[in-house]
N, C-alpha and C positions, 0 to 999 in steps of 0.2 A: 579538155583544158580550154578555158575561154581565152580570148586574145589578150586581155589585161593580165591574167595570171601568167600566160606564156611570156609576154613582154617583161613582166617583173622578174620572172625566173631567168630570162636571158640577161637582163641588166645585172642581177645579183651574181650570176656566173661570170660575166665580164669583169666585174669588180674583184671577185675572188681571184680570177686569173691574173689580172693586173697586179694585185697585191703579191701573188705567189711568184710570178715571172718578172715583175718589174715593168716599168713603162717603156723600157728601151726595146729596140728591135732585135731581140736575140732569137736565135734559131729555135724553132719548135722542137720539143723532145721527140726523138725517134722511137722511143719506147713508151707506149701508153701508160705503163705502170709508173712512169716518172711524173705523171699528172696526178695531183691530189684526187683521191677517190671521189669526193663529193662533186668536184668539177667534172671529172670523167663521167660519172653516172648521170649528171645533168645533161652533158653533151650527148651521151648515148640516148637518153630519153627524147631529147629534141630531134636528133637525127632519125630515130625510130618513128617518132610521131610524123615527121615530114614524109618519110618513106611510105608509111601507111596511107597518108592523105593522097600521095601521088598515085598509089595503086587503086584507090577507091574509084577513080574516074578514068574514062578512056585516055590513053596516052596520046599526047600531041608531041610533036618534035621537041619543043622546049622542055616539056615535062620528062620525056624519055632521057634527054641529055642530063637534066638535073638528077634524075634517079640513078643514072650510071655514074655520076660524080659522087653521090651520097653513099652508094653501096660500099665502095672501098673504105670510105671514112668510117662507116659503122663497123666494118670488119676490123679495121685498125684499132678503133677504140676498144673493141672487145678482145683484142689480141689474137685475132684469127687470120690476119693478113699473112701473105707469104713472107717467110723470113722473120716473122715477129717473135719467134721463139728460138 
C-alpha cells in the first residue's frame, strides 16, 4: 500500500469513526464488536501492516516499544484479548 493510499484510508476511517461515535470525547467501546465492521477491519489492516513493517527490519528500542503497544491492540480488534469473550 503506497503512502498516499494509506493516508487516504486513514482519513476515511477517521471520518467514519467521527460520524459513528460523534465528535465528543466519549469512552471507546470495550468490545471490538461495538465498532462498525468496516472501521474495525480497516484498523486491523493498518495495525497489521505496521506490525509487519516493524518486523521486517532489526528491532531498535523505539520500534520494540511500538511493537509491544500494537500487539495488544491487534489482539483486541480481533477479539482475542484476555477477557474479550
